[in-house]
Every structure is written in structure tokens, then in C-alpha cells.
C-alpha positions as CSV (number, residue, x, y, z in Angstrom):
1,A,-10.7,-0.5,23.8
2,L,-13.2,-0.6,21.2
3,D,-15.9,2.1,21.5
4,V,-18.5,0.7,19.2
5,P,-21.4,-1.4,20.9
6,A,-21.1,-5.3,20.6
7,G,-22.7,-6.7,17.5
8,S,-20.9,-4.5,15.2
9,I,-18.9,-6.0,12.2
10,Q,-15.8,-7.7,13.4
11,I,-12.9,-9.2,11.2
12,R,-11.8,-12.4,12.3
13,S,-9.4,-14.9,10.7
14,S,-11.1,-16.7,7.5
15,R,-8.9,-18.6,4.8
16,N,-11.5,-17.6,2.3
17,P,-14.0,-14.9,3.5
18,S,-17.3,-14.8,1.7
19,Y,-18.9,-11.3,0.7
20,R,-20.3,-9.3,3.5
21,S,-21.8,-5.9,2.5
22,I,-22.2,-3.4,5.5
23,W,-23.6,-0.5,3.3
24,A,-27.5,-0.2,3.9
25,K,-29.5,-1.2,0.7
26,A,-31.3,1.1,-1.3
27,N,-35.0,1.8,-0.8
28,G,-36.3,2.8,-4.2
29,A,-34.0,4.8,-6.5
30,N,-31.3,5.8,-4.0
31,F,-29.5,4.3,-1.1
32,P,-30.0,5.9,2.4
33,L,-27.7,8.9,2.4
34,I,-26.8,12.3,3.8
35,G,-25.3,15.2,1.5
36,V,-23.3,17.7,3.3
37,N,-22.5,20.7,1.0
38,G,-21.7,18.5,-1.9
39,R,-20.1,15.4,0.0
40,Y,-22.3,12.4,0.1
41,Y,-22.3,9.7,2.8
42,R,-24.1,6.3,2.7
43,L,-25.5,4.6,5.7
44,L,-23.6,1.8,7.4
45,T,-25.8,-1.1,8.7
46,N,-23.2,-1.4,11.6
47,P,-22.9,0.0,14.3
48,T,-26.4,0.1,14.9
49,N,-26.0,2.7,17.6
50,L,-22.8,4.7,17.5
51,T,-21.5,5.9,20.9
52,D,-21.5,9.6,21.8
53,S,-17.9,9.7,22.6
54,L,-16.9,9.2,18.8
55,L,-18.8,12.4,17.8
56,G,-16.8,15.4,16.6
57,S,-18.2,18.7,15.8
58,S,-21.6,19.5,14.4
59,L,-21.8,20.1,10.8
60,G,-25.2,21.6,11.2
61,T,-28.8,20.2,10.8
62,V,-30.6,18.6,7.9
63,E,-32.2,21.3,6.1
64,Q,-34.1,19.1,3.6
65,F,-35.6,15.8,3.7
66,T,-36.1,14.3,-0.2
67,S,-36.4,11.2,-1.9
68,E,-34.2,13.0,-4.7
69,P,-31.2,14.2,-3.0
70,A,-29.5,14.7,-6.4
71,L,-32.0,17.5,-7.2
72,A,-31.3,19.4,-4.0
73,G,-29.0,22.3,-3.7
74,N,-26.3,22.9,-1.2
75,G,-26.5,22.4,2.4
76,I,-27.3,19.2,4.4
77,V,-30.0,17.1,2.7
78,S,-31.2,13.4,3.5
79,N,-33.4,10.7,2.2
80,I,-33.1,8.9,5.7
81,V,-32.3,11.2,8.4
82,A,-35.4,13.6,9.4
83,E,-35.3,17.5,8.6
84,G,-34.0,19.2,11.8
85,E,-31.9,16.7,13.1
86,S,-28.1,17.2,13.7
87,V,-25.2,15.9,11.6
88,Y,-21.8,15.4,13.1
89,A,-18.2,14.8,12.1
90,V,-16.9,11.6,13.6
91,S,-13.7,12.0,15.8
92,G,-10.4,11.1,13.7
93,M,-12.2,10.8,10.4
94,K,-12.3,14.2,8.9
95,N,-14.5,14.1,5.7
96,A,-14.7,10.2,5.5
97,V,-17.6,9.5,8.1
98,V,-20.3,11.4,9.5
99,A,-23.2,10.5,12.0
100,A,-26.9,11.4,12.5
101,K,-29.8,9.8,14.2
102,V,-32.0,7.5,12.3
103,D,-35.2,6.6,14.1
104,G,-33.6,7.6,17.3
105,S,-30.4,5.7,17.0
106,L,-27.1,7.3,16.3
107,R,-25.8,5.9,13.0
108,A,-22.6,6.2,11.1
109,F,-22.5,7.2,7.4
110,Q,-19.5,6.5,5.1
111,R,-18.3,9.0,2.2
112,V,-19.1,7.7,-1.3
113,S,-19.9,9.1,-4.6
114,F,-23.3,9.7,-5.6
115,G,-24.8,11.2,-8.9
116,E,-21.3,11.3,-10.5
117,N,-20.4,13.6,-7.4
118,G,-17.2,12.4,-5.8
119,L,-14.0,14.3,-4.9
120,M,-14.1,18.0,-4.1
121,G,-11.2,20.3,-4.7
122,G,-7.7,18.8,-4.3
123,E,-9.1,15.7,-2.4
124,G,-7.4,12.3,-2.8
125,L,-8.4,8.8,-1.7
126,S,-6.9,9.4,1.7
127,A,-9.2,12.3,2.4
128,T,-12.4,10.3,1.6
129,L,-11.3,7.1,3.2
130,Q,-9.1,8.4,6.4
131,A,-8.0,4.9,7.4
132,K,-4.9,5.5,9.4
133,N,-5.7,3.6,12.7
134,V,-6.5,0.3,10.8
135,V,-6.3,-2.9,12.8
136,A,-7.8,-5.6,10.5
137,L,-8.7,-6.0,6.7
138,E,-10.9,-8.5,5.0
139,L,-10.9,-9.2,1.3
140,T,-13.5,-11.2,-0.2
141,G,-12.4,-14.7,-1.4
142,V,-8.8,-13.8,-0.6
143,G,-8.2,-13.6,3.0
144,T,-8.1,-11.6,6.3
145,I,-5.1,-9.6,7.9
146,N,-5.5,-9.2,11.6
147,D,-2.0,-8.1,12.2
148,A,-2.5,-4.2,13.0
149,G,1.0,-3.3,11.8
150,V,0.6,-5.2,8.4
151,A,-2.8,-3.9,8.1
152,R,-1.5,-0.2,8.2
153,Q,1.3,-1.0,5.8
154,L,-1.1,-2.2,3.3
155,M,-3.2,0.8,3.7
156,N,-0.2,3.0,3.0
157,V,0.4,1.1,-0.1
158,L,-3.1,1.8,-1.1
159,T,-3.2,5.5,-0.4
160,D,0.2,6.2,-1.7
161,N,-0.4,4.3,-5.1
162,A,-4.2,4.6,-5.9
163,S,-4.6,6.1,-9.2
164,F,-8.1,7.9,-9.6
165,L,-10.0,6.6,-12.7
166,R,-13.4,8.4,-12.3
167,S,-15.9,10.1,-9.9
168,G,-18.3,7.4,-10.2
169,S,-18.4,3.9,-8.8
170,S,-20.5,0.6,-8.8
171,E,-21.3,-2.2,-6.5
172,T,-19.8,-5.7,-6.9
173,N,-20.0,-9.1,-4.9
174,T,-16.2,-8.5,-3.6
175,S,-15.3,-6.1,-1.0
176,L,-12.7,-5.0,1.2
177,L,-13.8,-4.4,4.9
178,I,-11.4,-2.0,6.9
179,Q,-11.7,-2.3,10.7
180,M,-10.4,0.7,12.7
181,E,-9.0,0.9,16.1
182,S,-12.3,2.9,17.2
183,G,-14.4,-0.4,16.2
184,L,-15.7,1.3,13.1
185,T,-15.5,-0.7,10.0
186,L,-15.6,1.0,6.5
187,Q,-16.2,-0.7,3.1
188,M,-15.0,-0.3,-0.4
189,A,-16.2,-2.5,-3.2
190,V,-13.7,-4.2,-5.4
191,N,-13.5,-5.0,-9.0
192,G,-10.3,-6.9,-10.2
193,E,-7.5,-4.4,-9.2
194,R,-10.2,-1.5,-8.8
195,I,-11.4,-0.2,-5.5
196,M,-14.6,1.9,-5.3
197,A,-16.4,4.0,-2.6
198,C,-16.1,7.7,-3.2
199,G,-14.9,7.2,-6.9
200,T,-13.0,4.4,-8.6
201,W,-9.5,3.8,-8.1
202,A,-6.8,1.5,-9.6
203,C,-4.1,0.1,-7.5
204,P,-2.5,-3.2,-8.6
205,E,0.3,-2.7,-5.9
206,F,-2.2,-3.0,-3.0
207,F,-3.6,-6.3,-4.2
208,E,-0.1,-7.7,-5.0
209,A,0.9,-6.6,-1.4
210,F,-2.2,-8.3,0.1
211,Q,-1.4,-11.6,-1.5
212,E,2.4,-11.6,-0.4
213,A,1.4,-10.5,3.4
214,L,-0.9,-13.5,3.6
215,Q,1.8,-15.9,2.6
């Protein structure tokens, strides 16, 4: 059973899906985010109120509320979550997603690069994406995969073959939406055979496999 309230992004069959962005837009110079000891997370527009049952351990509280997170030191900082609010891990998502209250509602934040900060230590794509329990995929202008088994095979192709290019990333009008068994949906920006969120990665094998899966 899905554990995310109704109204969240759902991936449905579409022959030629249009672009949908689920990252919250920037307000001023920076997009709404949380920084947790050098790892950065961007606010997702869906779900609008995450259920408590998806919460993992507490990571601490927001120590500094600032409009310039790139200038802040270590610890937990945010330009959208109030100082003193608790920040939590999300069950089964390791370092890929965190949660915190925004204006009284519990919201999800996805791991992204920020200010050229991306991977930490020996992290790879799977550490920042953590998309093992995938049930559906949607690629702008290409198609949707609603077979959970096929979707998980495709994600294995991506995480096994993606080659890291750089720590930064950019937004485009093409996206890969990744729906999880929990009901959460994550987003990767796409440009050609490159995929972006926490850094930029090349993976032609994934896009070839996606096209084959649609045939």
C-alpha cells in the first residue's frame, strides 16, 4: 500500500509524456534546500504532507536559517526550514532523501548538488539516488514504464553503468521521474544521455535499455 497521501505525483501510462518538474522552484538566487553536514537536499513539491511512518532517525535540528546556504559552515542549514526544526532521514532512502516541516507540513527533500558540492567520500550514484524499490519510470517525450520488474532492471542498468562527469548539474526541460514503492517520486534532470541531480552522469546504456523496454 502506498504510504504517501493522495495528490502526490503518480506515473501513469503515456505514449509521449510531457515535462513535469517536481523540484520546488527557486525563490531568489537559491532553490529551497536543506544542507546536512555538506550534503544538500532540494524541496520536492510532492507530497505536500509526508506521513510520519516514513520517517527514519533524527539527523538533528536546523542550526542556521540563511538565504545564502553556500556561505554557511558545517551542520544543518536551510533557507526554507525554520531554525530549530528537526530534520529526519527517510526510511529506506539512506542519504538520498530527508524530511522536515515547512510551514507546519512534513515535506520531503531530494539529494542534489549545490554550489559545486555533490558527492562525499566514496559515494556513487546509488548512494545519492537509492532507488531500489522502484515501481515506475517516466522519461519526458519518450514514454513510461509501469512494470515494477522492468523499472527495477532499468535502474540497475543506470546505477551499474553511470559514469560520473562533474559535481555540478543543471536543469532542463526533460526529466526522469522515479516512483518508489513507498509512493515517493524522485526526479533526475536529463540532457541527451546525461542524467543530473547530485552531479552529472553519463549513461547511454540506460537510455538504450529504456527504449528497448518500450518496444
